[in-house]
C-alpha positions in Angstrom: -44.3 -5.2 -43.0 -42.6 -1.8 -43.1 -43.6 1.7 -43.8 -41.1 4.2 -45.2 -41.0 7.8 -44.0 -38.5 10.3 -45.4 -37.9 13.9 -44.2 -35.5 15.9 -46.2 -35.7 19.2 -44.3 -34.0 19.4 -40.9 -35.6 21.7 -38.2 -34.1 21.0 -34.8 -35.6 24.1 -33.1 -38.4 22.2 -31.4 -35.8 20.0 -29.6 -34.0 23.0 -28.0 -35.3 24.9 -25.0 -33.3 28.1 -24.2 -33.0 29.3 -20.6 -31.1 32.6 -20.3 -30.6 32.2 -16.6 -28.4 29.1 -17.1 -24.7 29.2 -18.0 -25.4 26.5 -20.6 -28.7 27.9 -21.9 -29.5 25.2 -24.6 -31.3 22.2 -23.2 -32.6 19.3 -25.4 -36.2 18.5 -24.6 -37.7 15.2 -25.8 -41.3 14.8 -26.7 -42.9 11.3 -26.5 -43.6 9.9 -29.9 -43.1 6.1 -29.8 -46.6 5.0 -28.7 -48.4 7.3 -31.1 -46.2 6.3 -34.0 -46.8 2.6 -33.5 -50.6 2.9 -32.8 -51.0 4.8 -36.1 -48.6 2.5 -38.0 -50.9 2.1 -41.0 -52.0 5.8 -41.2 -48.5 7.4 -41.3 -47.6 9.7 -44.2 -44.6 11.7 -45.4 -45.6 14.7 -43.3 -44.4 13.0 -40.1 -41.9 15.0 -38.0 -38.3 14.2 -37.3 -37.9 11.7 -34.4 -35.5 12.6 -31.6 -34.6 10.2 -28.9 -31.9 9.3 -26.4 -29.7 6.3 -27.1 -29.9 4.0 -24.0 -28.0 1.0 -25.2 -26.0 -0.4 -28.1 -27.7 -3.8 -28.7 -25.6 -4.9 -31.7 -22.3 -3.3 -33.0 -21.7 -2.4 -36.6 -18.4 -4.4 -36.9 -18.8 -7.7 -38.6 -17.2 -10.5 -36.6 -13.9 -11.6 -38.1 -14.2 -9.1 -40.9 -12.3 -5.9 -39.9 -13.4 -2.9 -41.9 -16.7 -4.5 -43.0 -19.8 -2.6 -41.7 -23.0 -4.3 -40.8 -26.3 -3.0 -39.5 -26.1 -1.7 -35.9 -29.0 -2.0 -33.4 -29.7 0.7 -30.8 -32.2 1.0 -28.0 -33.7 4.6 -28.2 -36.0 6.3 -25.8 -38.4 9.2 -26.3 -38.4 10.0 -22.6 -41.4 7.7 -21.8 -40.9 4.5 -23.9 -38.0 2.9 -25.7 -37.9 1.0 -29.0 -35.3 -1.0 -31.0 -33.8 0.9 -33.9 -31.8 -0.7 -36.6 -29.2 1.6 -38.1 -28.4 0.5 -41.6 -24.8 0.2 -42.8 -25.6 2.7 -45.5 -26.6 5.3 -42.8 -23.4 4.6 -40.9 -21.4 5.2 -44.1 -22.9 8.6 -44.6 -20.4 11.4 -44.5 -21.8 13.1 -41.4 -21.6 9.8 -39.5 -18.3 8.4 -40.6 -16.6 9.4 -37.3 -19.0 7.1 -35.4 -18.4 3.9 -37.3 -15.9 2.5 -34.9 -17.2 3.8 -31.6 -21.0 3.4 -31.4 -20.6 3.1 -27.6 -20.0 6.9 -27.6 -23.7 7.4 -28.6 -25.0 6.2 -25.2 -27.0 9.1 -23.6 -26.6 11.2 -26.7 -29.6 12.6 -28.6 -30.2 10.9 -32.0 -32.5 12.4 -34.7 -34.0 10.1 -37.2 -34.4 11.9 -40.6 -35.4 8.9 -42.8 -36.8 5.8 -41.2 -39.0 2.8 -41.6 -41.6 1.6 -39.1 -41.6 -2.2 -39.2 -43.7 -4.9 -37.7 -42.1 -8.3 -36.9 -44.7 -11.0 -37.1 -44.1 -14.3 -35.3 -46.1 -17.5 -34.8 -46.8 -16.6 -31.2 -48.5 -13.3 -30.4 -46.1 -12.5 -27.5 -43.1 -12.7 -29.8 -44.4 -10.0 -32.3 -43.0 -6.5 -32.0 -42.6 -3.1 -33.7 -39.2 -1.7 -34.5 -37.6 1.1 -36.6 -35.0 1.0 -39.3 -33.1 4.2 -39.8 -31.7 5.0 -43.3 -30.5 8.6 -42.4 -29.8 10.2 -39.0 -27.7 12.7 -37.1 -26.5 12.8 -33.6 -26.7 16.1 -31.6 -23.5 17.2 -29.9 -24.8 17.0 -26.3 -25.4 14.3 -23.7 -28.1 14.4 -21.1 -28.9 12.3 -18.0 -30.1 8.8 -18.8 -33.9 8.6 -19.0 -35.9 5.9 -17.3 -38.5 4.5 -19.8 -40.6 1.4 -20.5 -40.8 -1.0 -23.5 -42.9 0.8 -26.2 -44.2 -2.6 -27.4 -45.8 -3.2 -24.0 -47.8 0.0 -23.9 -51.5 -1.1 -23.8 -52.7 0.6 -27.0 -49.6 -0.7 -28.8 -50.3 -4.2 -27.5 -53.8 -3.9 -28.9 -52.4 -2.9 -32.3 -50.0 -5.8 -32.3 -52.9 -8.2 -31.5 -55.0 -6.7 -34.3 -52.2 -7.1 -36.9 -51.5 -10.6 -35.7 -55.1 -11.8 -35.8 -55.6 -10.2 -39.3 -52.6 -12.1 -40.6 -53.8 -15.3 -39.0 -57.2 -14.9 -40.6 -55.6 -14.4 -44.1 -53.5 -17.5 -43.7 -56.5 -19.6 -42.7 -58.9 -18.3 -45.3 -60.1 -20.9 -47.8 -58.7 -20.5 -51.3 -60.1 -21.8 -54.6 -56.5 -22.3 -55.9 -54.1 -24.7 -54.3 -51.4 -23.3 -52.1 -47.7 -23.6 -52.8 -47.4 -26.2 -50.0 -50.3 -28.2 -51.5 -48.6 -28.2 -54.9 -45.3 -29.3 -53.3 -47.1 -32.2 -51.6 -48.8 -33.2 -54.8 -45.5 -33.2 -56.7 -43.9 -35.2 -53.9 -46.7 -37.8 -54.0 -46.3 -38.1 -57.8 -42.6 -38.6 -57.5 -43.2 -41.3 -54.8 -45.5 -43.2 -57.1 -42.9 -43.0 -60.0 -40.2 -44.3 -57.7 -42.4 -47.1 -56.5 -43.1 -48.2 -60.0 -39.4 -48.1 -60.9 -38.6 -50.2 -57.8 -41.2 -52.8 -58.7 -39.8 -53.1 -62.3 -36.3 -53.6 -60.9 -37.5 -56.2 -58.5 -39.8 -57.8 -61.0 -42.7 -57.4 -58.6 -45.0 -55.5 -60.9 -48.3 -57.3 -61.5 -48.4 -58.9 -65.1 -50.9 -57.3 -67.4 -53.7 -59.5 -68.7 -52.9 -60.7 -72.2 -55.8 -61.5 -74.7 -56.2 -65.3 -75.2 -56.1 -66.4 -78.8 -57.4 -69.6 -80.3 -53.9 -70.6 -81.1 -52.9 -70.3 -77.4 -55.8 -72.4 -76.1 -54.8 -75.9 -74.7 -57.1 -78.8 -75.5 -59.0 -80.1 -72.5 -59.4 -83.9 -72.1 -62.6 -85.5 -70.9 -61.0 -86.5 -67.6 -59.7 -82.9 -67.1 -63.2 -81.5 -67.7 -64.7 -84.0 -65.2 -62.0 -83.2 -62.6 -62.6 -79.4 -62.9 -66.4 -80.0 -62.7 -66.0 -82.1 -59.6 -63.9 -79.5 -57.7 -65.4 -78.7 -54.4 -67.2 -82.1 -54.0 -66.6 -84.3 -50.9 -63.4 -86.3 -50.9 -63.6 -90.1 -50.1 -60.6 -91.9 -48.6 -59.8 -95.5 -49.5 -57.5 -97.5 -47.2 -54.2 -98.5 -48.9 -54.5 -102.2 -47.9 -57.7 -102.5 -49.9 -55.8 -101.6 -53.0 -52.9 -104.0 -52.3 -53.1 -107.6 -53.7 -52.0 -110.2 -51.1 -49.1 -112.5 -52.1 -51.1 -115.7 -52.4 -53.7 -114.0 -54.6 -50.9 -112.5 -56.7 -49.5 -116.0 -57.3 -52.9 -117.4 -58.4 -53.4 -114.5 -60.7 -49.9 -115.0 -62.3 -50.6 -118.8 -62.8 -53.9 -118.0 -64.4 -52.4 -115.5 -66.7 -49.6 -117.9 -67.8 -52.2 -120.7 -68.3 -54.2 -118.4 -70.6 -51.1 -117.6 -72.6 -50.3 -121.4 -73.2 -53.8 -121.9 -74.6 
């Protein structure tokens, strides 16, 4: 989430304090603005003033690795005298005519005063509350031609009122994500599509392996097989007790077999 603020007019008079008793009368005075800017993140408007701060560190250079002459966004740590915040300087801002001399030596900005003329207040939301943070993106800036002693300052995202604002934004986003919806979410639609594709693949695999259950075919009179009396009795008696008959009871002894054969032959001669 980002909020754009653009200031076209440049009035640096409020950053300069003149002391006639000093050999170098012009002294740049910083006024704290980071905590107030972040706490009022959602109420900012185009009437906001210019933001002046001291560059403490260069967190990321503008030179793209392995690509000489190609500019990328640079990241600075900027202090308002009380707190510091991460400021992303866009490559477009670095290409501006008034800043071309700094493209290859951002390290020269350390301890210098930078004035943000057009900037964006951004909130980086993460899954864990402690990983969320505010930061700025600068689309237009200038650097004042004077250095001053390095200022000791604290992390602006750890200021108590800013921490409360971060928690408020994080909880609001969490509630929106967990709110019930009458329409299916994108993830639910993707799951449904995946499940449908899985069923289609399963059916195709069953057809290839000939594992698909055969469909019931209507039985016609022509397909019916005649049932014999014995077949009907056998089916009717299924499930009844089974009686075992010893094999020797069914075998005819040799002597009886001879008598039977003689009797049969005698009957044939008659």
